[in-house]
NUVEX-378067 format. One record per residue (C-alpha): z, x, y. Coordinates in pm, whole numbers, padded with zeros to 5 digits, always signed. Layout:
N
ZXY
...
//
This chain:
975
+02015+01756+05979
+01949+01975+06282
+02229+01966+06539
+02220+02076+06902
+02553+02185+07036
+02699+02257+07375
+03041+02370+07490
+03252+02115+07672
+03559+02325+07731
+03798+02500+07499
+03685+02507+07140
+03548+02153+07130
+03179+02096+07077
+02950+01807+07172
+02709+01756+06884
+02383+01569+06931
+02110+01497+06687
+01742+01426+06752
+01791+01105+06557
+02075+00876+06656
+02225+00561+06521
+02417+00308+06724
+02687+00062+06635
+02966-00081+06848
+03220+00037+06590
+03042+00362+06521
+03206+00587+06265
+03506+00354+06248
+03681+00526+06536
+03882+00223+06637
+04232+00292+06510
+04320+00078+06212
+04481+00122+05876
+04169+00067+05673
+03807+00126+05770
+03550-00066+05575
+03295-00139+05846
+02995-00118+05620
+02669+00059+05690
+02541+00126+06039
+02229-00011+06196
+01975+00267+06229
+01742+00316+06528
+01575+00634+06647
+01593+00771+07002
+01398+01094+07048
+01583+01300+07306
+01483+01649+07424
+01753+01917+07397
+01744+02004+07768
+01789+01640+07866
+02072+01611+07617
+02262+01902+07771
+02191+01791+08127
+02314+01441+08047
+02634+01576+07895
+02703+01792+08202
+02640+01496+08429
+02878+01280+08232
+03150+01541+08264
+03087+01575+08639
+03093+01199+08685
+03422+01165+08505
+03577+01454+08693
+03502+01288+09027
+03710+00982+08942
+04081+00939+08969
+04268+00973+08639
+04328+00601+08623
+03957+00532+08667
+03828+00761+08395
+03708+00704+08038
+03738+00330+07985
+03724+00201+08346
+03436-00025+08451
+03367+00203+08749
+03322+00503+08520
+03101+00306+08283
+02880+00178+08565
+02838+00521+08723
+02770+00674+08383
+02496+00423+08302
+02330+00467+08641
+02343+00844+08611
+02195+00842+08260
+01923+00594+08352
+01834+00802+08656
+01814+01124+08456
+01648+01006+08140
+01515+00660+08200
+01684+00548+07883
+01771+00190+07813
+02124+00054+07854
+02163+00066+07475
+02092+00438+07466
+02327+00499+07755
+02607+00311+07587
+02549+00518+07274
+02572+00845+07463
+02887+00733+07639
+03045+00626+07312
+02930+00943+07141
+03101+01160+07401
+03422+00965+07348
+03391+01028+06975
+03343+01398+07027
+03665+01414+07228
+03842+01288+06918
+03690+01550+06693
+03936+01675+06435
+04039+02029+06379
+03873+02177+06074
+04222+02208+05927
+04336+01851+05988
+04499+01683+05688
+04592+01370+05883
+04430+01043+05980
+04277+01019+06326
+04613+00914+06466
+04752+01256+06370
+05053+01095+06205
+04957+00959+05865
+04897+01233+05608
+04585+01229+05390
+04714+01215+05034
+04380+01174+04859
+04009+01166+04940
+03728+00973+04774
+03364+01053+04847
+03039+00871+04781
+02675+00896+04885
+02474+00627+05060
+02281+00460+04779
+02025+00202+04892
+01975+00074+04538
+02343+00074+04450
+02449-00281+04530
+02668-00291+04221
+02831+00034+04326
+02892-00102+04676
+03052-00413+04531
+03275-00202+04304
+03384+00014+04596
+03456-00290+04810
+03672-00456+04545
+03839-00129+04443
+03934-00035+04799
+04055-00390+04867
+04280-00364+04560
+04411-00029+04681
+04504-00190+05013
+04666-00476+04825
+04894-00225+04654
+04994-00086+04991
+04774+00221+05034
+04614+00278+05373
+04247+00378+05395
+04028+00532+05664
+03656+00592+05622
+03451+00876+05768
+03092+00773+05819
+02807+00974+05671
+02684+01062+06022
+02993+01276+06069
+02941+01471+05746
+02746+01794+05751
+02488+01670+05502
+02444+01335+05679
+02471+01128+05362
+02827+01147+05229
+03103+00899+05313
+03467+01005+05283
+03747+00755+05220
+04083+00904+05320
+04392+00758+05154
+04748+00758+05283
+05052+00641+05087
+05323+00500+05319
+05691+00537+05242
+05718+00195+05078
+05451+00280+04821
+05593+00626+04757
+05942+00485+04707
+05815+00212+04474
+05625+00446+04245
+05882+00723+04261
+06115+00462+04114
+05856+00365+03850
+05782+00726+03754
+06149+00827+03763
+06081+01122+03992
+06394+01329+04037
+06518+01384+04392
+06832+01557+04533
+07154+01366+04578
+07413+01645+04617
+07420+02015+04696
+07483+02238+04395
+07850+02341+04386
+07832+02581+04090
+07883+02941+04214
+07594+03179+04164
+07619+03484+03941
+07706+03816+04098
+07427+04054+04189
+07242+04225+03909
+07331+04596+03880
+07066+04837+04012
+06890+04543+04176
+06743+04775+04438
+06507+04918+04178
+06305+04594+04182
+06257+04594+04560
+05895+04726+04550
+05801+04438+04321
+05948+04159+04532
+05775+03933+04781
+05927+03836+05118
+06202+03577+05094
+06011+03317+05297
+05716+03345+05057
+05927+03314+04747
+06024+02980+04903
+06394+02970+04819
+06481+02603+04858
+06843+02485+04867
+06976+02420+04521
+07058+02054+04465
+07169+01833+04184
+06899+01574+04124
+06868+01229+03970
+06575+00989+03908
+06487+00808+04229
+06602+00448+04259
+06447+00252+04541
+06734+00003+04559
+06980+00291+04607
+06789+00498+04860
+07100+00578+05062
+07245+00744+04752
+06995+01031+04791
+06970+01304+05054
+06685+01169+05264
+06655+01350+05597
+06294+01268+05681
+06088+01009+05493
+05761+01180+05594
+05855+01507+05425
+06096+01384+05159
+05822+01378+04894
+05618+01703+04896
+05236+01678+04903
+05208+01756+04531
+05433+01459+04447
+05245+01237+04693
+04904+01311+04542
+05045+01264+04193
+05169+00915+04288
+04841+00822+04454
+04641+00939+04154
+04867+00731+03930
+04766+00427+04136
+04398+00523+04152
+04378+00563+03776
+04510+00211+03717
+04355+00006+03994
+04086-00245+03893
+03738-00256+04047
+03651-00612+03946
+03770-00930+04112
+03872-01115+03800
+04191-00944+03686
+04190-01150+03368
+03843-01034+03275
+03747-00699+03124
+04062-00485+03125
+03846-00178+03077
+03706-00208+03430
+03969-00005+03608
+04052+00347+03713
+03897+00617+03928
+03786+00811+03620
+03541+00536+03518
+03419+00503+03877
+03346+00876+03883
+03168+00858+03548
+02942+00571+03654
+02859+00731+03989
+03038+00480+04214
+03225+00773+04368
+03107+01133+04359
+03449+01298+04385
+03821+01224+04408
+04062+01499+04510
+04374+01583+04715
+04325+01817+05011
+04415+02180+05050
+04645+02219+05348
+04444+02493+05523
+04164+02742+05484
+04264+03020+05249
+04186+03312+05479
+04373+03194+05787
+04668+02976+05877
+04612+02622+05997
+04603+02568+06372
+04781+02239+06316
+05154+02301+06334
+05214+02005+06102
+05025+02175+05818
+05228+02406+05597
+04947+02660+05530
+05084+02717+05182
+04733+02781+05053
+04702+03075+05293
+05034+03218+05178
+04932+03184+04813
+04603+03360+04881
+04761+03643+05079
+05062+03717+04860
+04952+03594+04517
+04574+03593+04476
+04509+03939+04617
+04431+04201+04353
+04636+04465+04534
+04942+04248+04473
+04910+04299+04097
+05247+04476+04076
+05429+04205+04274
+05620+03911+04135
+05458+03568+04143
+05586+03306+04393
+05646+03054+04115
+05840+02807+04329
+05558+02797+04583
+05300+02758+04305
+05500+02473+04160
+05540+02305+04498
+05170+02334+04582
+05002+02275+04245
+05270+02096+04044
+05485+02189+03746
+05206+02198+03489
+05015+02477+03661
+05339+02645+03766
+05466+02671+03409
+05132+02818+03293
+05157+03102+03543
+05524+03149+03459
+05430+03187+03092
+05135+03416+03166
+05351+03638+03388
+05627+03657+03130
+05375+03734+02853
+05228+04014+03066
+05573+04162+03131
+05652+04164+02759
+05315+04322+02685
+05427+04625+02885
+05680+04717+02613
+05426+04666+02333
+05165+04868+02524
+05406+05162+02573
+05501+05174+02203
+05137+05132+02096
+05028+05414+02324
+05302+05638+02182
+05178+05564+01828
+04822+05648+01933
+04938+05972+02095
+05129+06053+01778
+04805+06021+01582
+04632+06247+01832
+04908+06510+01823
+04911+06518+01441
+04536+06579+01435
+04579+06925+01283
+04806+06795+01005
+04528+06572+00874
+04462+06758+00548
+04225+06503+00391
+03995+06517+00695
+03995+06897+00674
+03889+06870+00310
+03611+06626+00397
+03479+06852+00673
+03513+07171+00469
+03173+07299+00357
+03315+07425+00028
+03488+07094-00054
+03322+06803+00127
+02997+06994+00153
+02973+07027-00225
+03065+06666-00316
+02755+06453-00377
+02818+06082-00318
+02639+05795-00492
+02390+05586-00287
+02543+05310-00073
+02251+05070-00124
+01965+05017-00364
+01631+05196-00338
+01645+05286+00037
+01973+05478+00035
+01976+05834-00091
+02247+06061-00227
+02459+06207+00049
+02726+06469+00098
+03085+06377+00177
+03106+06599+00485
+02866+06366+00671
+03168+06134+00723
+03369+06413+00888
+03375+06252+01233
+03467+05901+01114
+03749+06053+00909
+03898+06220+01215
+03860+05900+01418
+04028+05699+01145
+04332+05925+01158
+04398+05824+01520
+04482+05473+01399
+04564+05525+01031
+04882+05730+01023
+05255+05692+00968
+05292+05554+01321
+05077+05259+01215
+05345+05136+00974
+05613+05170+01238
+05404+04986+01497
+05325+04701+01258
+05698+04650+01196
+05774+04683+01568
+05516+04416+01661
+05667+04178+01405
+06000+04209+01588
+05839+04216+01936
+05668+03882+01887
+06001+03724+01790
+06173+03865+02099
+05885+03740+02313
+05909+03383+02181
+06288+03370+02197
+06314+03509+02548
+06037+03276+02662
+06236+02977+02534
+06527+03091+02750
+06300+03142+03051
+06140+02803+02992
+06481+02633+02967
+06580+02782+03303
+06257+02662+03461
+06307+02315+03312
+06640+02290+03490
+06532+02447+03819
+06218+02230+03837
+06393+01906+03733
+06214+01880+03399
+06517+01828+03174
+06463+01521+02950
+06110+01497+03086
+05958+01451+02740
+06115+01106+02704
+05980+01004+03044
+05641+01140+02946
+05633+00925+02634
+05757+00609+02805
+05592+00625+03146
+05296+00863+03147
+05065+00643+02943
+04696+00724+02963
+04492+00463+03153
+04236+00476+02870
+04511+00368+02631
+04645+00097+02860
+04305-00069+02891
+04281-00101+02512
+04627-00256+02470
+04609-00602+02315
+04957-00672+02171
+05316-00655+02288
+05595-00498+02087
+05970-00459+02135
+06075-00103+02210
+06391-00042+02009
+06514+00220+02255
+06465+00033+02583
+06486-00318+02430
+06188-00416+02644
+05849-00542+02537
+05560-00306+02598
+05189-00311+02544
+05067-00146+02224
+04724-00082+02079
+04656-00292+01773
+04491-00081+01503
+04413-00195+01153
+04465+00043+00864
+04089+00052+00804
+04009+00144+01164
+04282+00408+01172
+04178+00572+00847
+03812+00555+00947
+03872+00730+01279
+04096+00992+01124
+03836+01061+00855
+03552+01079+01108
+03745+01307+01345
+03864+01555+01086
+03536+01543+00897
+03370+01652+01220
+03620+01937+01265
+03568+02052+00904
+03191+02031+00949
+03201+02259+01253
+03440+02502+01087
+03198+02512+00793
+02919+02585+01040
+03116+02885+01170
+03177+03012+00816
+02804+02976+00747
+02727+03180+01059
+02975+03448+00953
+02816+03463+00608
+02483+03500+00785
+02618+03795+00985
+02754+03952+00664
+02411+03907+00503
+02262+04076+00811
+02500+04370+00764
+02400+04408+00402
+02028+04373+00466
+02006+04592+00773
+02221+04876+00640
+01946+04987+00403
+01696+04978+00689
+01922+05185+00916
+01988+05431+00635
+01615+05481+00582
+01519+05491+00950
+01802+05711+01073
+01755+05968+00801
+01499+06157+01008
+01583+05999+01343
+01580+06224+01654
+01928+06094+01741
+02070+06290+01451
+01970+06611+01631
+02168+06533+01946
+02452+06778+02002
+02729+06547+02127
+02663+06196+02000
+02427+06275+01713
+02695+06313+01442
+02855+05984+01547
+02539+05771+01522
+02549+05686+01154
+02399+05391+00961
+02752+05255+00914
+02826+05268+01288
+02488+05120+01386
+02532+04836+01137
+02889+04763+01243
+02815+04767+01618
+02502+04551+01604
+02664+04304+01364
+02970+04277+01590
+02751+04214+01896
+02551+03945+01715
+02874+03789+01594
+03009+03786+01951
+02698+03607+02081
+02726+03345+01804
+03095+03295+01890
+03014+03227+02256
+02734+02981+02173
+02943+02786+01922
+03232+02772+02171
+03018+02596+02431
+02893+02344+02178
+03222+02266+02007
+03421+02208+02327
+03221+01891+02394
+03260+01777+02035
+03638+01829+02040
+03676+01624+02360
+03457+01347+02220
+03647+01305+01894
+03985+01326+02074
+03876+01052+02317
+03774+00842+02020
+04129+00858+01880
+04266+00698+02202
+04597+00893+02222
+04884+00708+02387
+05007+00969+02638
+04864+01267+02819
+05094+01491+02616
+04968+01345+02288
+04608+01380+02406
+04650+01748+02492
+04831+01822+02166
+04556+01663+01957
+04286+01846+02148
+04481+02171+02126
+04506+02157+01747
+04135+02083+01704
+04021+02351+01946
+04254+02617+01811
+04156+02558+01448
+03795+02601+01549
+03858+02906+01767
+04078+03065+01503
+03796+03060+01250
+03536+03144+01513
+03704+03455+01653
+03903+03592+01362
+03681+03530+01058
+03474+03846+01111
+03791+04054+01147
+03937+03896+00832
+03617+03988+00645
+03630+04354+00746
+04006+04377+00688
+04042+04200+00354
+03702+04163+00185
+03476+04452+00279
+03489+04728+00015
+03720+04528-00212
+03457+04373-00442
+03197+04645-00475
+03189+04733-00844
+03067+05077-00944
+02732+05250-01004
+02541+05068-01272
+02751+04753-01230
+02745+04667-00859
+02853+04331-00715
+02603+04133-00508
+02669+03873-00240
+02453+03593-00386
+02387+03747-00726
+02148+04024-00822
+01846+03818-00723
+01948+03844-00355
+01950+04226-00368
+02230+04215-00103
+02478+04460-00247
+02833+04429-00119
+02938+04684+00139
+03151+04985+00061
+03409+05148+00285
+03388+05507+00399
+03597+05757+00205
+03831+05745+00506
+03880+05369+00461
+03763+05051+00638
+04025+05068+00912
+03795+05233+01165
+03538+04955+01115
+03807+04692+01170
+03902+04875+01488
+03538+04871+01604
+03506+04499+01529
+03832+04421+01708
+03744+04623+02019
+03399+04466+02057
+03506+04103+02009
+03834+04127+02202
+03703+04335+02493
+03375+04144+02509
+03558+03812+02524
+03790+03930+02800
+03513+04080+03015
+03287+03779+02967
+03574+03540+03036
+03665+03708+03365
+03301+03714+03478
+03255+03350+03385
+03579+03243+03553
+03526+03431+03878
+03153+03477+03931
+03015+03138+03823
+03237+02923+04054
+03176+03164+04342
+02798+03144+04302
+02804+02765+04271
+03020+02729+04582
+02806+02976+04772
+02493+02781+04684
+02652+02442+04751
+02782+02533+05097
+02471+02719+05217
+02372+02431+05449
+02716+02412+05606
+02693+02776+05706
+02409+02689+05944
+02624+02442+06141
+02909+02488+06387
+03235+02544+06210
+03406+02262+06397
+03200+01993+06224
+03292+02127+05877
+03607+01922+05825
+03889+01984+05583
+03765+01717+05338
+03406+01844+05355
+03514+02199+05282
+03711+02085+04977
+03430+01852+04868
+03195+02151+04842
+03434+02336+04609
+03429+02310+04230
+03640+02057+04046
+03915+02215+03836
+03835+01972+03558
+04026+01804+03281
+04019+02114+03061
+04073+02374+03332
+04424+02473+03228
+04352+02409+02862
+04081+02677+02863
+04317+02926+03025
+04583+02870+02758
+04327+02894+02481
+04193+03223+02613
+04539+03379+02624
+04646+03245+02283
+04330+03386+02121
+04412+03720+02283
+04768+03691+02152
+04623+03652+01803
+04414+03968+01840
+04711+04184+01945
+04941+04050+01671
+04729+03965+01367
+04531+04292+01359
+04742+04525+01571
+04805+04762+01277
+04440+04865+01300
+04439+04926+01675
+04769+05020+01846
+04595+05027+02186
+04522+04651+02169
+04839+04558+02367
+04740+04810+02636
+04395+04651+02672
+04557+04307+02679
+04802+04421+02947
+04523+04552+03170
+04325+04231+03118
+04624+04008+03195
+04710+04190+03516
+04355+04115+03627
+04361+03765+03473
+04662+03651+03677
+04497+03750+04004
+04154+03615+03903
+04306+03279+03806
+04506+03273+04130
+04201+03367+04336
+03976+03102+04189
+04246+02832+04218
+04308+02906+04585
+03949+02975+04694
+03692+02828+04456
+03841+02503+04327
+03955+02180+04483
+04326+02126+04478
+04412+01986+04134
+04614+01669+04104
+04976+01770+04051
+05108+01699+03703
+05441+01748+03532
+05496+01945+03211
+05829+02057+03073
+05684+02327+02845
+05361+02488+02735
+05326+02207+02482
+05164+02254+02143
+05079+02612+02231
+05442+02708+02161
+05412+02595+01799
+05078+02772+01765
+05228+03097+01897
+05513+03066+01646
+05262+03013+01366
+05063+03319+01473
+05385+03521+01488
+05468+03438+01124
+05110+03496+01007
+05091+03829+01190
+05366+03976+00970
+05163+03891+00660
+04828+04012+00795
+04966+04344+00921
+05142+04406+00590
+04813+04345+00407
+04619+04565+00653
+04856+04858+00598
+04852+04802+00221
+04487+04721+00149
+04274+04817+00451
+04424+05153+00540
+04464+05444+00297
+04838+05471+00357
+04949+05357+00010
+04702+05566-00195
+04805+05875+00000
+05177+05814-00050
+05130+05750-00424
+04927+06068-00456
+05176+06276-00259
+05480+06156-00453
+05338+06108-00803
+05000+06278-00852
+05012+06598-00648
+04919+06858-00916
+05132+07136-00768
+05435+06913-00718
+05430+06980-00344
+05470+06717-00072
+05121+06784+00064
+04783+06613+00064
+04586+06903-00078
+04340+06777-00335
+04373+06412-00231
+04002+06364-00156
+03892+06498-00491
+04158+06285-00662
+04050+05963-00481
+03683+05987-00584
+03564+05891-00930
+03272+06052-01114
+02952+05884-01239
+02667+06021-01445
+02344+05999-01242
+02135+05953-01554
+02320+05626-01625
+02226+05466-01290
+01985+05176-01358
+01635+05205-01221
+01683+04915-00977
+01980+05099-00822
+01826+05446-00804
+01690+05560-00467
+01316+05602-00431
+01195+05958-00479
+01087+05993-00116
+01431+05884+00006
+01618+06173-00160
+01716+06458+00074
+01557+06799+00039
+01874+06959-00095
+01901+06716-00387
+01790+06854-00726
+01829+06625-01028
+01856+06921-01262
+02150+07066-01067
+02321+06750-00943
+02392+06554-01259
+02689+06349-01128
+02777+06168-00809
+03110+06048-00672
+03219+05706-00553
+03536+05568-00397
+03752+05420-00673
+04004+05507-00943
+03814+05492-01274
+03791+05704-01586
+03506+05962-01586
+03197+05945-01811
+03271+06045-02170
+03623+05901-02166
+03707+05640-02428
+03771+05391-02141
+03466+05505-01950
+03441+05361-01597
+03737+05128-01637
+04034+05146-01399
+04275+05427-01472
+04655+05418-01454
+04663+05556-01100
+04477+05245-00981
+04751+05020-01119
+05024+05239-00972
+04860+05216-00630
+04821+04838-00665
+05189+04805-00756
+05286+05020-00457
+05073+04802-00227
+05233+04479-00349
+05581+04630-00328
+05516+04745+00028
+05398+04395+00131
+05707+04230-00018
+05949+04483+00133
+05787+04482+00479
+05768+04103+00496
+06129+04057+00390
+06260+04323+00628
+06065+04190+00926
+06144+03825+00851
+06512+03900+00811
+06517+04082+01145
+06316+03800+01306
+06551+03528+01189
+06857+03733+01282
+06721+03795+01632
+06631+03427+01670
+06980+03329+01561
+07146+03578+01796
+06951+03466+02105
+07024+03103+02209
+06725+02903+02333
+06914+02778+02640
+07120+03021+02855
+07489+02930+02879
+07482+02893+03259
+07185+02655+03239
+07362+02449+02974
+07667+02426+03201
+07457+02320+03498
+07282+02048+03297
+07616+01907+03179
+07759+01927+03531
+07458+01743+03674
+07477+01464+03417
+07846+01423+03484
+07795+01410+03860
+07513+01157+03831
+07740+00920+03642
+08038+00982+03872
+07847+00948+04199
+07658+00641+04083
+07986+00480+03982
+08144+00559+04317
+07833+00441+04497
+07838+00105+04319
+08210+00064+04389
+08158+00133+04760
+07866-00108+04778
+08076-00374+04609
+08362-00319+04854
+08125-00353+05149
+07974-00667+05002
+08317-00823+04939
+08433-00740+05291
+08118-00899+05434
+08167-01208+05219
+08525-01243+05337
+08427-01224+05704
+08106-01426+05688
+07998-01736+05506
+07663-01579+05416
+07653-01481+05050
+07311-01315+05056
+07293-00984+04870
+07237-00702+05118
+06891-00543+05090
+06809-00179+05132
+06467-00261+05276
+06502-00599+05448
+06184-00559+05655
+05948-00416+05393
+05705-00634+05205
+05679-00631+04829
+05389-00454+04662
+05229-00495+04328
+05300-00225+04070
+04982-00126+03890
+05081-00084+03527
+05082-00371+03285
+05216-00147+03013
+05535-00051+03197
//
């Protein structure tokens, strides 16, 4: 809609459109609590721009010539205005009245930062938006009934007409919750509020506290609020609490949480006894009655609000928290909690703590990697492989049938050196260290979480969550009442027969198993690709020009090409399956109808993590524990689907499979992190840029606070869930397979430093303000992290024992070194078995044209392969020798010893570190004691006052806290 603008003084703008509409109550600008004036009568008045501007100037001149008492609404001003307009434009009286009224409207234009009603007093706690739909009579009726029910509960509404929106078609319903409603539902939701200043002395200053000065934020940004003892709000005892100002007593996050609680339970049909399912803003959004429902940001993110009544906390969060150059600064957790609520606050607290703990793991991992680099020259087995007289004279058996030729051991020289960087003595130490680190991380987080629970008034919140935070979707399905043994009150419950319950459980978990099976099938397909394509790479790359390159030529091998391409394909499959399964997981969780939000998130978390666990880790488990373990030997190879498939199982390099596991881990982990950051930051930015392109063509003053937020992306039901899932999957990578890649914690640390700022940036700039929600912990994720911590000890022990060559080397050095020295001389020759080439079956022999030029069948009569078997001619020809069983025993012994040592240390550390700090425990006990004592004293004082009044007056009426306030309906039948 084209707009013509002209300055009228200051920063205000008069906006005129070539097409006007007129109504005596245009845009609802008469001051009232609720605006539901309906649609406006449309009529067109073509008006040239020059006439428009001239008319405006004349109106201003006319008004200026009158005395102050005669301006604006005086009959004299109206008469002169009409005559002036008619003289200038020849317009009818109707058009003149419109222009006069329009100018009055423009004088009441809001600041772009306004978060208040037009009266500038009542705060906007929530906004609903909808488009003008000519064919939506049912939608109009729903909105009419729904908004009437909201008013019945006590909420106050004000509607912005579509003519005042920048797109000319969107209505905005602004909602304000007065004190009476806030007090009523704060009582219902048991919201904790202060009743006494904290009298427990603070701890003395931390020694060397000045060292942390560069990492601190300014005190006013950290938002240090006075420390109070708190208790659940009781409306009938309001004077018990420290209420200085009713308008600011409940912060905006608490206000929008209360309003959303009402919105999610309010009915949109007239007959309350009819369909109970017809209620809640979520259903109205799903059926298109409303297009959006959101609380407002308090300012633009790049500048402070011009309105002194607005806190501009969004600006402070953007400046001091979301900026990338603040990556080394602490997070303003109290401000995050105040602005976004406890649920988002505790996520960022956990992410920040996890990142801090990663610093220690990254330092130790880097030291282990440097140790491998510094001991490069002590790597005797790699020297033997690269030696022309040793590795250059060892002929290896073909790695695949027909297309793979005989090859010399020294062709794996580079991969052997690379493997040493990660496969050394430091690997064992780092695996043990990470087993202890993960325990320290979880135990210290419990302590940090307990402190946050107390500071953010979340102690005993779980009980409130179960009793009060019922999901509206559950409430609408309730059909029976049942006595709660704890509260001794009847409550609504969902009646489920055993058949229905078992059927839903079977359907839900059958779906999960089906999708997990689909992942396993995809992984098997990738493995089949590896087996099939390796032969092709081996044949193609034999005479490839890349082999002649000086720098990278020796590194481009068939093994590397197969591993890299297979990992990339696997990563693409993982991303596609993720997008598909997320919808399935939500659908089957909705079908279970969980009782509370906490139960819903826990059920969804378990389903999603089981899927993601298999999706992300299965390829790494294959390389770590299956590749090269079931190969067979020349003449008796093992095949994936039997010999008919001709897909021979993969072998590991003579240097082991650890380097391939490292490659797989780096590609999947790094690829996921890079893709995740791009998806999180770039996609919302592009969508917002595209969605607000029209608004950029209009004057900034007409782009109101609610319109700006309306054009942002919705954070969504699974917004925080996806963030947790991303970090927990990363946690699995750096713990389950860290023995193969000590630099994984360093990569995770770098990613998380970026992740915190990217998440903060998108929350403050690209998304609407989420509805505040409470959470006393990270929920089911804590149990999942504990499970990963236990599993990581087992997986790392198996990686060191079976994937790396650590155990075979130690057994050789201590038991099979021919000279009795503690060296690795001769290890390579000892670790390779011998096979007679003439005994290789025809179907396994390479084609004649595949054999290299140096190969001569009359000279080279034997080939070597990686195993411990008796040589040809022995009475136990090609069966496992005694050294194989010694190595196997050493591997099993190492696993048992490592697991027991790490588990003992883990349990000892967990026992030594209490979950709740002693000072927090003391504060909780002190607060509970004071609540009981003060409530008792309060009741005694009230009783004394009442008795004294009864003795002096004949009136026996019970004194009321709110004698002048009307009663309001509480919208929860299940409470």
